[in-house]
PDB file of the backbone (N, CA, C, O) and the ligand in Angstrom, with CONECT records:
HET     ZN  A 101       1
ATOM      1  N   UNK A   1      75.011 221.913 221.789  1.00  0.00           N
ATOM      2  CA  UNK A   1      76.324 222.538 222.029  1.00  0.00           C
ATOM      3  C   UNK A   1      76.738 223.358 220.804  1.00  0.00           C
ATOM      4  O   UNK A   1      76.793 222.838 219.690  1.00  0.00           O
ATOM      5  N   UNK A   2      77.022 224.624 221.019  1.00  0.00           N
ATOM      6  CA  UNK A   2      77.409 225.501 219.898  1.00  0.00           C
ATOM      7  C   UNK A   2      78.886 225.823 220.021  1.00  0.00           C
ATOM      8  O   UNK A   2      79.353 226.245 221.079  1.00  0.00           O
ATOM      9  N   UNK A   3      79.615 225.625 218.942  1.00  0.00           N
ATOM     10  CA  UNK A   3      81.059 225.919 218.990  1.00  0.00           C
ATOM     11  C   UNK A   3      81.284 227.396 218.710  1.00  0.00           C
ATOM     12  O   UNK A   3      80.393 228.109 218.248  1.00  0.00           O
ATOM     13  N   UNK A   4      82.487 227.824 219.001  1.00  0.00           N
ATOM     14  CA  UNK A   4      82.839 229.229 218.788  1.00  0.00           C
ATOM     15  C   UNK A   4      82.680 229.622 217.325  1.00  0.00           C
ATOM     16  O   UNK A   4      82.158 230.690 217.006  1.00  0.00           O
ATOM     17  N   UNK A   5      83.136 228.748 216.453  1.00  0.00           N
ATOM     18  CA  UNK A   5      83.063 229.030 215.015  1.00  0.00           C
ATOM     19  C   UNK A   5      81.628 229.250 214.568  1.00  0.00           C
ATOM     20  O   UNK A   5      81.331 230.148 213.780  1.00  0.00           O
ATOM     21  N   UNK A   6      80.754 228.415 215.085  1.00  0.00           N
ATOM     22  CA  UNK A   6      79.345 228.557 214.723  1.00  0.00           C
ATOM     23  C   UNK A   6      78.786 229.878 215.243  1.00  0.00           C
ATOM     24  O   UNK A   6      78.029 230.560 214.552  1.00  0.00           O
ATOM     25  N   UNK A   7      79.171 230.231 216.477  1.00  0.00           N
ATOM     26  CA  UNK A   7      78.717 231.486 217.083  1.00  0.00           C
ATOM     27  C   UNK A   7      79.112 232.663 216.209  1.00  0.00           C
ATOM     28  O   UNK A   7      78.309 233.559 215.948  1.00  0.00           O
ATOM     29  N   UNK A   8      80.379 232.647 215.755  1.00  0.00           N
ATOM     30  CA  UNK A   8      80.895 233.741 214.934  1.00  0.00           C
ATOM     31  C   UNK A   8      80.103 233.857 213.644  1.00  0.00           C
ATOM     32  O   UNK A   8      79.688 234.944 213.243  1.00  0.00           O
ATOM     33  N   UNK A   9      79.900 232.705 212.998  1.00  0.00           N
ATOM     34  CA  UNK A   9      79.226 232.752 211.702  1.00  0.00           C
ATOM     35  C   UNK A   9      77.752 233.118 211.861  1.00  0.00           C
ATOM     36  O   UNK A   9      77.114 233.566 210.909  1.00  0.00           O
ATOM     37  N   UNK A  10      77.209 232.925 213.075  1.00  0.00           N
ATOM     38  CA  UNK A  10      75.814 233.278 213.299  1.00  0.00           C
ATOM     39  C   UNK A  10      75.625 234.746 213.679  1.00  0.00           C
ATOM     40  O   UNK A  10      74.499 235.243 213.729  1.00  0.00           O
ATOM     41  N   UNK A  11      76.739 235.436 213.946  1.00  0.00           N
ATOM     42  CA  UNK A  11      76.659 236.862 214.280  1.00  0.00           C
ATOM     43  C   UNK A  11      76.100 237.643 213.102  1.00  0.00           C
ATOM     44  O   UNK A  11      76.616 237.544 211.988  1.00  0.00           O
ATOM     45  N   UNK A  12      75.065 238.405 213.337  1.00  0.00           N
ATOM     46  CA  UNK A  12      74.558 239.273 212.266  1.00  0.00           C
ATOM     47  C   UNK A  12      75.411 240.537 212.250  1.00  0.00           C
ATOM     48  O   UNK A  12      76.192 240.777 213.171  1.00  0.00           O
ATOM     49  N   UNK A  13      75.263 241.331 211.216  1.00  0.00           N
ATOM     50  CA  UNK A  13      76.039 242.578 211.132  1.00  0.00           C
ATOM     51  C   UNK A  13      75.731 243.490 212.310  1.00  0.00           C
ATOM     52  O   UNK A  13      76.622 244.145 212.850  1.00  0.00           O
ATOM     53  N   UNK A  14      74.445 243.529 212.709  1.00  0.00           N
ATOM     54  CA  UNK A  14      74.065 244.396 213.828  1.00  0.00           C
ATOM     55  C   UNK A  14      74.763 243.968 215.110  1.00  0.00           C
ATOM     56  O   UNK A  14      75.247 244.800 215.877  1.00  0.00           O
ATOM     57  N   UNK A  15      74.808 242.657 215.331  1.00  0.00           N
ATOM     58  CA  UNK A  15      75.461 242.146 216.539  1.00  0.00           C
ATOM     59  C   UNK A  15      76.942 242.489 216.520  1.00  0.00           C
ATOM     60  O   UNK A  15      77.518 242.845 217.548  1.00  0.00           O
ATOM     61  N   UNK A  16      77.552 242.383 215.356  1.00  0.00           N
ATOM     62  CA  UNK A  16      78.974 242.687 215.222  1.00  0.00           C
ATOM     63  C   UNK A  16      79.219 244.167 215.546  1.00  0.00           C
ATOM     64  O   UNK A  16      80.185 244.505 216.230  1.00  0.00           O
ATOM     65  N   UNK A  17      78.343 245.039 215.053  1.00  0.00           N
ATOM     66  CA  UNK A  17      78.472 246.480 215.327  1.00  0.00           C
ATOM     67  C   UNK A  17      78.303 246.742 216.822  1.00  0.00           C
ATOM     68  O   UNK A  17      79.025 247.554 217.401  1.00  0.00           O
ATOM     69  N   UNK A  18      77.341 246.048 217.445  1.00  0.00           N
ATOM     70  CA  UNK A  18      77.144 246.213 218.888  1.00  0.00           C
ATOM     71  C   UNK A  18      78.402 245.856 219.657  1.00  0.00           C
ATOM     72  O   UNK A  18      78.800 246.563 220.583  1.00  0.00           O
ATOM     73  N   UNK A  19      79.026 244.750 219.265  1.00  0.00           N
ATOM     74  CA  UNK A  19      80.254 244.312 219.948  1.00  0.00           C
ATOM     75  C   UNK A  19      81.343 245.350 219.747  1.00  0.00           C
ATOM     76  O   UNK A  19      82.073 245.668 220.686  1.00  0.00           O
ATOM     77  N   UNK A  20      81.467 245.890 218.524  1.00  0.00           N
ATOM     78  CA  UNK A  20      82.501 246.891 218.243  1.00  0.00           C
ATOM     79  C   UNK A  20      82.253 248.159 219.049  1.00  0.00           C
ATOM     80  O   UNK A  20      83.190 248.738 219.599  1.00  0.00           O
ATOM     81  N   UNK A  21      80.984 248.599 219.125  1.00  0.00           N
ATOM     82  CA  UNK A  21      80.643 249.795 219.896  1.00  0.00           C
ATOM     83  C   UNK A  21      80.960 249.563 221.364  1.00  0.00           C
ATOM     84  O   UNK A  21      81.505 250.437 222.038  1.00  0.00           O
ATOM     85  N   UNK A  22      80.613 248.377 221.852  1.00  0.00           N
ATOM     86  CA  UNK A  22      80.864 248.040 223.257  1.00  0.00           C
ATOM     87  C   UNK A  22      82.350 248.103 223.555  1.00  0.00           C
ATOM     88  O   UNK A  22      82.758 248.664 224.572  1.00  0.00           O
ATOM     89  N   UNK A  23      83.165 247.528 222.673  1.00  0.00           N
ATOM     90  CA  UNK A  23      84.623 247.538 222.867  1.00  0.00           C
ATOM     91  C   UNK A  23      85.139 248.973 222.839  1.00  0.00           C
ATOM     92  O   UNK A  23      85.983 249.345 223.654  1.00  0.00           O
ATOM     93  N   UNK A  24      84.632 249.782 221.901  1.00  0.00           N
ATOM     94  CA  UNK A  24      85.067 251.180 221.797  1.00  0.00           C
ATOM     95  C   UNK A  24      84.712 251.942 223.061  1.00  0.00           C
ATOM     96  O   UNK A  24      85.530 252.707 223.572  1.00  0.00           O
ATOM     97  N   UNK A  25      83.496 251.743 223.577  1.00  0.00           N
ATOM     98  CA  UNK A  25      83.056 252.442 224.792  1.00  0.00           C
ATOM     99  C   UNK A  25      83.944 252.044 225.970  1.00  0.00           C
ATOM    100  O   UNK A  25      84.376 252.893 226.750  1.00  0.00           O
ATOM    101  N   UNK A  26      84.212 250.743 226.087  1.00  0.00           N
ATOM    102  CA  UNK A  26      85.059 250.266 227.190  1.00  0.00           C
ATOM    103  C   UNK A  26      86.449 250.886 227.085  1.00  0.00           C
ATOM    104  O   UNK A  26      87.020 251.309 228.091  1.00  0.00           O
ATOM    105  N   UNK A  27      86.993 250.941 225.868  1.00  0.00           N
ATOM    106  CA  UNK A  27      88.332 251.510 225.675  1.00  0.00           C
ATOM    107  C   UNK A  27      88.347 252.991 226.038  1.00  0.00           C
ATOM    108  O   UNK A  27      89.256 253.451 226.730  1.00  0.00           O
ATOM    109  N   UNK A  28      87.337 253.744 225.571  1.00  0.00           N
ATOM    110  CA  UNK A  28      87.272 255.189 225.841  1.00  0.00           C
ATOM    111  C   UNK A  28      87.119 255.427 227.341  1.00  0.00           C
ATOM    112  O   UNK A  28      87.779 256.301 227.904  1.00  0.00           O
ATOM    113  N   UNK A  29      86.248 254.649 227.988  1.00  0.00           N
ATOM    114  CA  UNK A  29      86.026 254.809 229.432  1.00  0.00           C
ATOM    115  C   UNK A  29      87.302 254.524 230.216  1.00  0.00           C
ATOM    116  O   UNK A  29      87.652 255.272 231.128  1.00  0.00           O
ATOM    117  N   UNK A  30      87.997 253.442 229.862  1.00  0.00           N
ATOM    118  CA  UNK A  30      89.219 253.119 230.609  1.00  0.00           C
ATOM    119  C   UNK A  30      90.273 254.192 230.376  1.00  0.00           C
ATOM    120  O   UNK A  30      91.053 254.503 231.277  1.00  0.00           O
ATOM    121  N   UNK A  31      90.304 254.766 229.160  1.00  0.00           N
ATOM    122  CA  UNK A  31      91.253 255.849 228.873  1.00  0.00           C
ATOM    123  C   UNK A  31      90.922 257.077 229.719  1.00  0.00           C
ATOM    124  O   UNK A  31      91.817 257.698 230.294  1.00  0.00           O
ATOM    125  N   UNK A  32      89.628 257.428 229.796  1.00  0.00           N
ATOM    126  CA  UNK A  32      89.190 258.588 230.579  1.00  0.00           C
ATOM    127  C   UNK A  32      89.510 258.402 232.057  1.00  0.00           C
ATOM    128  O   UNK A  32      89.985 259.323 232.721  1.00  0.00           O
ATOM    129  N   UNK A  33      89.243 257.197 232.566  1.00  0.00           N
ATOM    130  CA  UNK A  33      89.511 256.919 233.984  1.00  0.00           C
ATOM    131  C   UNK A  33      91.011 257.051 234.251  1.00  0.00           C
ATOM    132  O   UNK A  33      91.420 257.637 235.254  1.00  0.00           O
ATOM    133  N   UNK A  34      91.821 256.504 233.352  1.00  0.00           N
ATOM    134  CA  UNK A  34      93.276 256.587 233.514  1.00  0.00           C
ATOM    135  C   UNK A  34      93.719 258.055 233.504  1.00  0.00           C
ATOM    136  O   UNK A  34      94.535 258.466 234.328  1.00  0.00           O
ATOM    137  N   UNK A  35      93.175 258.843 232.565  1.00  0.00           N
ATOM    138  CA  UNK A  35      93.532 260.260 232.469  1.00  0.00           C
ATOM    139  C   UNK A  35      93.132 261.000 233.738  1.00  0.00           C
ATOM    140  O   UNK A  35      93.888 261.829 234.244  1.00  0.00           O
ATOM    141  N   UNK A  36      91.941 260.700 234.249  1.00  0.00           N
ATOM    142  CA  UNK A  36      91.446 261.332 235.481  1.00  0.00           C
ATOM    143  C   UNK A  36      92.363 261.000 236.651  1.00  0.00           C
ATOM    144  O   UNK A  36      92.786 261.880 237.400  1.00  0.00           O
ATOM    145  N   UNK A  37      92.659 259.711 236.791  1.00  0.00           N
ATOM    146  CA  UNK A  37      93.489 259.261 237.921  1.00  0.00           C
ATOM    147  C   UNK A  37      94.838 259.963 237.876  1.00  0.00           C
ATOM    148  O   UNK A  37      95.331 260.432 238.902  1.00  0.00           O
ATOM    149  N   UNK A  38      95.444 260.037 236.680  1.00  0.00           N
ATOM    150  CA  UNK A  38      96.787 260.605 236.602  1.00  0.00           C
ATOM    151  C   UNK A  38      96.776 262.117 236.779  1.00  0.00           C
ATOM    152  O   UNK A  38      97.774 262.686 237.222  1.00  0.00           O
ATOM    153  N   UNK A  39      95.666 262.787 236.444  1.00  0.00           N
ATOM    154  CA  UNK A  39      95.622 264.245 236.585  1.00  0.00           C
ATOM    155  C   UNK A  39      95.188 264.680 237.971  1.00  0.00           C
ATOM    156  O   UNK A  39      95.665 265.691 238.488  1.00  0.00           O
ATOM    157  N   UNK A  40      94.281 263.917 238.578  1.00  0.00           N
ATOM    158  CA  UNK A  40      93.711 264.326 239.856  1.00  0.00           C
ATOM    159  C   UNK A  40      94.696 264.091 240.999  1.00  0.00           C
ATOM    160  O   UNK A  40      94.807 264.912 241.909  1.00  0.00           O
ATOM    161  N   UNK A  41      95.401 262.978 240.948  1.00  0.00           N
ATOM    162  CA  UNK A  41      96.366 262.671 242.008  1.00  0.00           C
ATOM    163  C   UNK A  41      97.499 263.689 241.937  1.00  0.00           C
ATOM    164  O   UNK A  41      98.160 263.801 240.905  1.00  0.00           O
ATOM    165  N   UNK A  42      97.734 264.434 243.022  1.00  0.00           N
ATOM    166  CA  UNK A  42      98.794 265.437 242.997  1.00  0.00           C
ATOM    167  C   UNK A  42     100.132 264.785 242.681  1.00  0.00           C
ATOM    168  O   UNK A  42     100.501 263.768 243.268  1.00  0.00           O
ATOM    169  N   UNK A  43     100.830 265.376 241.769  1.00  0.00           N
ATOM    170  CA  UNK A  43     102.077 264.781 241.307  1.00  0.00           C
ATOM    171  C   UNK A  43     103.260 265.649 241.742  1.00  0.00           C
ATOM    172  O   UNK A  43     103.337 266.829 241.402  1.00  0.00           O
ATOM    173  N   UNK A  44     104.155 265.059 242.479  1.00  0.00           N
ATOM    174  CA  UNK A  44     105.348 265.743 242.982  1.00  0.00           C
ATOM    175  C   UNK A  44     106.191 266.272 241.825  1.00  0.00           C
ATOM    176  O   UNK A  44     106.858 267.299 241.958  1.00  0.00           O
ATOM    177  N   UNK A  45     106.161 265.571 240.688  1.00  0.00           N
ATOM    178  CA  UNK A  45     107.025 265.955 239.574  1.00  0.00           C
ATOM    179  C   UNK A  45     106.518 267.194 238.840  1.00  0.00           C
ATOM    180  O   UNK A  45     107.187 267.681 237.929  1.00  0.00           O
ATOM    181  N   UNK A  46     105.334 267.719 239.224  1.00  0.00           N
ATOM    182  CA  UNK A  46     104.837 268.947 238.611  1.00  0.00           C
ATOM    183  C   UNK A  46     105.626 270.152 239.107  1.00  0.00           C
ATOM    184  O   UNK A  46     105.629 271.201 238.463  1.00  0.00           O
ATOM    185  N   UNK A  47     106.286 270.008 240.232  1.00  0.00           N
ATOM    186  CA  UNK A  47     107.045 271.090 240.827  1.00  0.00           C
ATOM    187  C   UNK A  47     108.466 271.072 240.269  1.00  0.00           C
ATOM    188  O   UNK A  47     109.150 270.051 240.335  1.00  0.00           O
ATOM    189  N   UNK A  48     108.903 272.192 239.724  1.00  0.00           N
ATOM    190  CA  UNK A  48     110.294 272.277 239.275  1.00  0.00           C
ATOM    191  C   UNK A  48     110.750 273.726 239.260  1.00  0.00           C
ATOM    192  O   UNK A  48     109.946 274.654 239.171  1.00  0.00           O
ATOM    193  N   UNK A  49     112.034 273.887 239.347  1.00  0.00           N
ATOM    194  CA  UNK A  49     112.638 275.217 239.286  1.00  0.00           C
ATOM    195  C   UNK A  49     112.934 275.555 237.835  1.00  0.00           C
ATOM    196  O   UNK A  49     113.196 274.680 237.010  1.00  0.00           O
ATOM    197  N   UNK A  50     112.883 276.865 237.545  1.00  0.00           N
ATOM    198  CA  UNK A  50     113.213 277.314 236.196  1.00  0.00           C
ATOM    199  C   UNK A  50     114.467 278.171 236.242  1.00  0.00           C
ATOM    200  O   UNK A  50     114.583 279.088 237.056  1.00  0.00           O
ATOM    201  N   UNK A  51     115.400 277.860 235.357  1.00  0.00           N
ATOM    202  CA  UNK A  51     116.627 278.648 235.264  1.00  0.00           C
ATOM    203  C   UNK A  51     116.551 279.598 234.086  1.00  0.00           C
ATOM    204  O   UNK A  51     116.128 279.233 232.989  1.00  0.00           O
ATOM    205  N   UNK A  52     116.975 280.835 234.346  1.00  0.00           N
ATOM    206  CA  UNK A  52     117.017 281.845 233.282  1.00  0.00           C
ATOM    207  C   UNK A  52     118.415 281.792 232.668  1.00  0.00           C
ATOM    208  O   UNK A  52     119.405 282.106 233.330  1.00  0.00           O
ATOM    209  N   UNK A  53     118.487 281.395 231.410  1.00  0.00           N
ATOM    210  CA  UNK A  53     119.809 281.218 230.803  1.00  0.00           C
ATOM    211  C   UNK A  53     120.494 282.542 230.506  1.00  0.00           C
ATOM    212  O   UNK A  53     121.685 282.555 230.191  1.00  0.00           O
ATOM    213  N   UNK A  54     119.766 283.669 230.598  1.00  0.00           N
ATOM    214  CA  UNK A  54     120.365 284.992 230.361  1.00  0.00           C
ATOM    215  C   UNK A  54     120.967 285.533 231.662  1.00  0.00           C
ATOM    216  O   UNK A  54     122.131 285.934 231.690  1.00  0.00           O
ATOM    217  N   UNK A  55     120.169 285.542 232.741  1.00  0.00           N
ATOM    218  CA  UNK A  55     120.635 286.118 234.014  1.00  0.00           C
ATOM    219  C   UNK A  55     121.331 285.086 234.896  1.00  0.00           C
ATOM    220  O   UNK A  55     121.993 285.450 235.868  1.00  0.00           O
ATOM    221  N   UNK A  56     121.189 283.805 234.566  1.00  0.00           N
ATOM    222  CA  UNK A  56     121.719 282.704 235.376  1.00  0.00           C
ATOM    223  C   UNK A  56     121.172 282.716 236.795  1.00  0.00           C
ATOM    224  O   UNK A  56     121.883 282.415 237.754  1.00  0.00           O
ATOM    225  N   UNK A  57     119.889 283.071 236.914  1.00  0.00           N
ATOM    226  CA  UNK A  57     119.164 282.977 238.187  1.00  0.00           C
ATOM    227  C   UNK A  57     118.125 281.884 238.020  1.00  0.00           C
ATOM    228  O   UNK A  57     117.672 281.615 236.908  1.00  0.00           O
ATOM    229  N   UNK A  58     117.750 281.255 239.125  1.00  0.00           N
ATOM    230  CA  UNK A  58     116.663 280.271 239.018  1.00  0.00           C
ATOM    231  C   UNK A  58     115.521 280.640 239.951  1.00  0.00           C
ATOM    232  O   UNK A  58     115.725 281.235 241.009  1.00  0.00           O
ATOM    233  N   UNK A  59     114.323 280.275 239.537  1.00  0.00           N
ATOM    234  CA  UNK A  59     113.092 280.694 240.210  1.00  0.00           C
ATOM    235  C   UNK A  59     112.245 279.496 240.589  1.00  0.00           C
ATOM    236  O   UNK A  59     112.320 278.430 239.978  1.00  0.00           O
ATOM    237  N   UNK A  60     111.421 279.710 241.636  1.00  0.00           N
ATOM    238  CA  UNK A  60     110.464 278.661 242.012  1.00  0.00           C
ATOM    239  C   UNK A  60     109.067 279.083 241.541  1.00  0.00           C
ATOM    240  O   UNK A  60     108.835 280.258 241.258  1.00  0.00           O
ATOM    241  N   UNK A  61     108.131 278.113 241.458  1.00  0.00           N
ATOM    242  CA  UNK A  61     106.777 278.455 240.990  1.00  0.00           C
ATOM    243  C   UNK A  61     106.166 279.567 241.845  1.00  0.00           C
ATOM    244  O   UNK A  61     106.309 279.565 243.067  1.00  0.00           O
ATOM    245  N   UNK A  62     105.500 280.495 241.211  1.00  0.00           N
ATOM    246  CA  UNK A  62     104.866 281.600 241.920  1.00  0.00           C
ATOM    247  C   UNK A  62     105.673 282.881 241.843  1.00  0.00           C
ATOM    248  O   UNK A  62     105.179 283.956 242.181  1.00  0.00           O
ATOM    249  N   UNK A  63     106.936 282.763 241.390  1.00  0.00           N
ATOM    250  CA  UNK A  63     107.777 283.957 241.286  1.00  0.00           C
ATOM    251  C   UNK A  63     107.311 284.806 240.104  1.00  0.00           C
ATOM    252  O   UNK A  63     106.751 284.314 239.124  1.00  0.00           O
ATOM    253  N   UNK A  64     107.572 286.106 240.249  1.00  0.00           N
ATOM    254  CA  UNK A  64     107.248 287.082 239.199  1.00  0.00           C
ATOM    255  C   UNK A  64     107.908 286.694 237.875  1.00  0.00           C
ATOM    256  O   UNK A  64     107.348 286.914 236.801  1.00  0.00           O
ATOM    257  N   UNK A  65     109.112 286.112 237.969  1.00  0.00           N
ATOM    258  CA  UNK A  65     109.889 285.804 236.767  1.00  0.00           C
ATOM    259  C   UNK A  65     109.746 284.353 236.322  1.00  0.00           C
ATOM    260  O   UNK A  65     110.306 283.948 235.303  1.00  0.00           O
ATOM    261  N   UNK A  66     108.988 283.572 237.099  1.00  0.00           N
ATOM    262  CA  UNK A  66     108.772 282.167 236.728  1.00  0.00           C
ATOM    263  C   UNK A  66     107.985 282.141 235.423  1.00  0.00           C
ATOM    264  O   UNK A  66     106.930 282.766 235.313  1.00  0.00           O
ATOM    265  N   UNK A  67     108.493 281.430 234.459  1.00  0.00           N
ATOM    266  CA  UNK A  67     107.819 281.358 233.167  1.00  0.00           C
ATOM    267  C   UNK A  67     108.222 282.464 232.218  1.00  0.00           C
ATOM    268  O   UNK A  67     107.561 282.679 231.201  1.00  0.00           O
ATOM    269  N   UNK A  68     109.313 283.180 232.537  1.00  0.00           N
ATOM    270  CA  UNK A  68     109.772 284.251 231.646  1.00  0.00           C
ATOM    271  C   UNK A  68     110.335 283.650 230.357  1.00  0.00           C
ATOM    272  O   UNK A  68     110.587 282.448 230.272  1.00  0.00           O
ATOM    273  N   UNK A  69     110.525 284.510 229.363  1.00  0.00           N
ATOM    274  CA  UNK A  69     110.930 284.051 228.027  1.00  0.00           C
ATOM    275  C   UNK A  69     112.230 283.249 228.043  1.00  0.00           C
ATOM    276  O   UNK A  69     112.365 282.256 227.328  1.00  0.00           O
ATOM    277  N   UNK A  70     113.180 283.688 228.863  1.00  0.00           N
ATOM    278  CA  UNK A  70     114.486 283.025 228.873  1.00  0.00           C
ATOM    279  C   UNK A  70     114.588 281.974 229.986  1.00  0.00           C
ATOM    280  O   UNK A  70     115.644 281.370 230.175  1.00  0.00           O
ATOM    281  N   UNK A  71     113.476 281.755 230.728  1.00  0.00           N
ATOM    282  CA  UNK A  71     113.482 280.748 231.804  1.00  0.00           C
ATOM    283  C   UNK A  71     113.151 279.382 231.220  1.00  0.00           C
ATOM    284  O   UNK A  71     112.074 278.838 231.463  1.00  0.00           O
ATOM    285  N   UNK A  72     114.070 278.841 230.462  1.00  0.00           N
ATOM    286  CA  UNK A  72     113.778 277.588 229.768  1.00  0.00           C
ATOM    287  C   UNK A  72     114.566 276.418 230.327  1.00  0.00           C
ATOM    288  O   UNK A  72     114.401 275.285 229.875  1.00  0.00           O
ATOM    289  N   UNK A  73     115.429 276.683 231.313  1.00  0.00           N
ATOM    290  CA  UNK A  73     116.227 275.596 231.894  1.00  0.00           C
ATOM    291  C   UNK A  73     115.452 275.035 233.081  1.00  0.00           C
ATOM    292  O   UNK A  73     115.068 275.777 233.985  1.00  0.00           O
ATOM    293  N   UNK A  74     115.224 273.723 233.076  1.00  0.00           N
ATOM    294  CA  UNK A  74     114.409 273.080 234.108  1.00  0.00           C
ATOM    295  C   UNK A  74     115.303 272.347 235.099  1.00  0.00           C
ATOM    296  O   UNK A  74     116.195 271.591 234.714  1.00  0.00           O
ATOM    297  N   UNK A  75     115.049 272.583 236.374  1.00  0.00           N
ATOM    298  CA  UNK A  75     115.762 271.857 237.432  1.00  0.00           C
ATOM    299  C   UNK A  75     114.754 271.197 238.345  1.00  0.00           C
ATOM    300  O   UNK A  75     113.815 271.844 238.810  1.00  0.00           O
ATOM    301  N   UNK A  76     114.941 269.905 238.609  1.00  0.00           N
ATOM    302  CA  UNK A  76     114.055 269.183 239.536  1.00  0.00           C
ATOM    303  C   UNK A  76     114.414 269.533 240.979  1.00  0.00           C
ATOM    304  O   UNK A  76     113.540 269.664 241.836  1.00  0.00           O
ATOM    305  N   UNK A  77     115.702 269.682 241.228  1.00  0.00           N
ATOM    306  CA  UNK A  77     116.182 269.945 242.591  1.00  0.00           C
ATOM    307  C   UNK A  77     116.908 271.277 242.621  1.00  0.00           C
ATOM    308  O   UNK A  77     117.500 271.708 241.632  1.00  0.00           O
ATOM    309  N   UNK A  78     116.848 271.925 243.789  1.00  0.00           N
ATOM    310  CA  UNK A  78     117.543 273.184 243.998  1.00  0.00           C
ATOM    311  C   UNK A  78     119.055 272.983 243.780  1.00  0.00           C
ATOM    312  O   UNK A  78     119.730 273.819 243.178  1.00  0.00           O
ATOM    313  N   UNK A  79     119.566 271.838 244.293  1.00  0.00           N
ATOM    314  CA  UNK A  79     120.995 271.539 244.199  1.00  0.00           C
ATOM    315  C   UNK A  79     121.451 271.447 242.739  1.00  0.00           C
ATOM    316  O   UNK A  79     122.566 271.840 242.395  1.00  0.00           O
ATOM    317  N   UNK A  80     120.568 270.921 241.894  1.00  0.00           N
ATOM    318  CA  UNK A  80     120.918 270.780 240.475  1.00  0.00           C
ATOM    319  C   UNK A  80     121.179 272.147 239.851  1.00  0.00           C
ATOM    320  O   UNK A  80     122.095 272.309 239.045  1.00  0.00           O
ATOM    321  N   UNK A  81     120.364 273.128 240.233  1.00  0.00           N
ATOM    322  CA  UNK A  81     120.510 274.483 239.693  1.00  0.00           C
ATOM    323  C   UNK A  81     121.818 275.097 240.162  1.00  0.00           C
ATOM    324  O   UNK A  81     122.536 275.724 239.383  1.00  0.00           O
ATOM    325  N   UNK A  82     122.122 274.913 241.441  1.00  0.00           N
ATOM    326  CA  UNK A  82     123.346 275.485 242.003  1.00  0.00           C
ATOM    327  C   UNK A  82     124.572 274.825 241.372  1.00  0.00           C
ATOM    328  O   UNK A  82     125.553 275.491 241.042  1.00  0.00           O
ATOM    329  N   UNK A  83     124.493 273.496 241.211  1.00  0.00           N
ATOM    330  CA  UNK A  83     125.598 272.762 240.584  1.00  0.00           C
ATOM    331  C   UNK A  83     125.840 273.249 239.158  1.00  0.00           C
ATOM    332  O   UNK A  83     126.974 273.276 238.679  1.00  0.00           O
ATOM    333  N   UNK A  84     124.749 273.634 238.491  1.00  0.00           N
ATOM    334  CA  UNK A  84     124.859 274.091 237.110  1.00  0.00           C
ATOM    335  C   UNK A  84     125.311 275.549 237.032  1.00  0.00           C
ATOM    336  O   UNK A  84     125.420 276.106 235.940  1.00  0.00           O
ATOM    337  N   UNK A  85     125.574 276.170 238.185  1.00  0.00           N
ATOM    338  CA  UNK A  85     126.089 277.535 238.202  1.00  0.00           C
ATOM    339  C   UNK A  85     125.011 278.603 238.253  1.00  0.00           C
ATOM    340  O   UNK A  85     125.277 279.769 237.960  1.00  0.00           O
ATOM    341  N   UNK A  86     123.798 278.217 238.621  1.00  0.00           N
ATOM    342  CA  UNK A  86     122.710 279.185 238.715  1.00  0.00           C
ATOM    343  C   UNK A  86     122.599 279.685 240.150  1.00  0.00           C
ATOM    344  O   UNK A  86     122.857 278.946 241.100  1.00  0.00           O
ATOM    345  N   UNK A  87     122.205 280.971 240.294  1.00  0.00           N
ATOM    346  CA  UNK A  87     122.042 281.581 241.618  1.00  0.00           C
ATOM    347  C   UNK A  87     120.566 281.696 241.942  1.00  0.00           C
ATOM    348  O   UNK A  87     119.751 281.908 241.044  1.00  0.00           O
ATOM    349  N   UNK A  88     120.199 281.554 243.246  1.00  0.00           N
ATOM    350  CA  UNK A  88     118.783 281.714 243.614  1.00  0.00           C
ATOM    351  C   UNK A  88     118.332 283.154 243.395  1.00  0.00           C
ATOM    352  O   UNK A  88     119.061 284.099 243.695  1.00  0.00           O
ATOM    353  N   UNK A  89     117.138 283.302 242.877  1.00  0.00           N
ATOM    354  CA  UNK A  89     116.558 284.621 242.623  1.00  0.00           C
ATOM    355  C   UNK A  89     116.373 285.351 243.963  1.00  0.00           C
ATOM    356  O   UNK A  89     116.040 284.735 244.975  1.00  0.00           O
ATOM    357  N   UNK A  90     116.595 286.673 243.952  1.00  0.00           N
ATOM    358  CA  UNK A  90     116.482 287.454 245.192  1.00  0.00           C
ATOM    359  C   UNK A  90     115.021 287.687 245.574  1.00  0.00           C
ATOM    360  O   UNK A  90     114.727 287.978 246.733  1.00  0.00           O
ATOM    361  N   UNK A  91     114.116 287.566 244.630  1.00  0.00           N
ATOM    362  CA  UNK A  91     112.697 287.847 244.900  1.00  0.00           C
ATOM    363  C   UNK A  91     111.996 286.612 245.478  1.00  0.00           C
ATOM    364  O   UNK A  91     111.344 286.704 246.519  1.00  0.00           O
ATOM    365  N   UNK A  92     112.124 285.469 244.818  1.00  0.00           N
ATOM    366  CA  UNK A  92     111.384 284.287 245.291  1.00  0.00           C
ATOM    367  C   UNK A  92     112.213 283.438 246.248  1.00  0.00           C
ATOM    368  O   UNK A  92     111.673 282.583 246.949  1.00  0.00           O
ATOM    369  N   UNK A  93     113.520 283.673 246.276  1.00  0.00           N
ATOM    370  CA  UNK A  93     114.412 282.981 247.204  1.00  0.00           C
ATOM    371  C   UNK A  93     114.188 281.456 247.205  1.00  0.00           C
ATOM    372  O   UNK A  93     113.811 280.878 248.225  1.00  0.00           O
ATOM    373  N   UNK A  94     114.420 280.828 246.069  1.00  0.00           N
ATOM    374  CA  UNK A  94     114.130 279.376 245.979  1.00  0.00           C
ATOM    375  C   UNK A  94     115.117 278.529 246.799  1.00  0.00           C
ATOM    376  O   UNK A  94     115.005 277.303 246.824  1.00  0.00           O
TER     377      UNK A  94
HETATM  378 ZN    ZN A 101     112.395 284.340 241.234  1.00  0.00          ZN2+
END
């Protein structure tokens, strides 16, 4: 019967490195899988409206003005933009 303490003290440096490499590989793999799962699954929260703080218009993704320099105000819901005093853009009609 070998106790845990004996097992530890019998570990050679090579065995210790193997265990460390194994733990590192497992950690990296689980991180990659988690990253894949979270990126591949379509996320509803990726969709948002952008408000232009200069013109006070808001745009939906795909609009010509979406991502413009002054489009820095983010709205999750159309109602939020309207409540904040923003008007729907005439081009993308969000
Ligand atoms: Zn627009």
